[in-house]
N, C-alpha and C positions, 0 to 999 in steps of 0.2 A: 503494499499499498504505498502511495505516495502522497504525503501531508504536506502541503507547503509551510515554510517557517516564517512566522510573523513575531517580529521584535521590534517594542518600541524604545526610543532613547529619550533619557533624561541627561539634558546638559545643564550645570550647575554653573553659575558664574557671576561676576560683576565687573562692569566697565569693561568688558571684553573687546569690543571694537572690532578690528579687523579679524581677529582670532575667533571671535563668534562667526562672523561671516564665512571664514573659511571651514569652521567646524560645520555649520549648517549646510553649505553648499555641497560637502563630502557625503553628507547624511541623507538629503533631500530625496534621493532616489533610491536609498538603500531601505529605509524605514517607512513603515504605513503611518508612525506617530512619532512627533519629535515634540518633546517639553522643556521648555527653558525654564528653570528654576533661577529667579533673580534675586540676589541679595543686598539690594538697594543701589542699584547702578544711577549714576548722575548723568552719564552719556547716553547714547540712543540706542542703548542694547535692548531694550524692551521693545521698541519700536520696529528694530531691525528685524528681531526674531520672529515677531507677528506678520511681519511684511514677507517673511520668507516661509511662512505656513506652521511655524512652530506654535503650541499653546503656551501661553506664559502664566507662570504662577510667582507671585512676589512675596 
């Protein structure tokens, strides 16, 4: 029996900037669900994560 594997990814960060963009780009086609857990960013990390399809938890 061939059962497809579905794995969600949780990314934790704060003020990640370009690192977050690179991380999400590398995962967006690999995972059916991306969750970004933000630890109080003061940059645009939350908006970037949302714009790239990640669910955001603050």
